[in-house]
N, C-alpha and C positions, 0 to 999 in steps of 0.2 A: 504494500500500500504506500509506504514511504517512497519507494522508487518511482511509483506512478506520479505522485505529487511533485517529486523532484524533476521528472521529465516534463511535466506540464509547465512548471515554473520556468525551466530553462527554455522551453519553446516560446513562452510569452516574452521572456527577456530578449531572445533572439529576434522576435518580431519588432520589438521596440528599437533595437539597434538598427534594423533595416530601415525603419521609418526615419531615424536620425540621419542615416547615410543619404537617403533620397532627398531630405531637406537640404543637406549640404550640397548635393549635386544641383538641385534647383537654384540654390543661391549662387553657385559658380556660373550656371547658365545665364542667370539674370545679370550678373556682373559682366559677363562676356558680351552680352547684347548691349548693355549700357556703354561699355567701352567702344564697341563698334559704332554706335550712334554718335558718340562724342567725336570719334575719328572722322566719320563722314561729314559732320557739321564743320569741323576745322578744315577739312580738305576742300569741300565744295562751298564753304561759307562765303568766300569772296565772290565767286561766280554767281551764286544766288542773290547776293546783295546787289550786284551790278544788274542782274535781270530785273529785280524789283525796282531799282532806281530808274532804269530805262522805261519801265511800264508806267511808273509814277510821272516821269517827265512827259511821256507821250499823252497821258490823260490830262495833265495840266495844260499842255500846249493846245490840245483840242478843245478844252473847255474855255480857254481865254480867246481862242480864235473866233468863236461864235458870239462872243459878247460884243 
């Protein structure tokens, strides 16, 4: 009877350890995705800023030309 309880308790502890490992893996995955997003923003940030600035200038010119 004691052996059965020991086996059940060890199995429950093993399940808890697996949950902790998967939480760590998800945390690493989220950190990797966040780092990738930051990298993309820094690499393409200047180009995107120029595109938005050109669009803003175009809208401003077309709105003042009709006034």
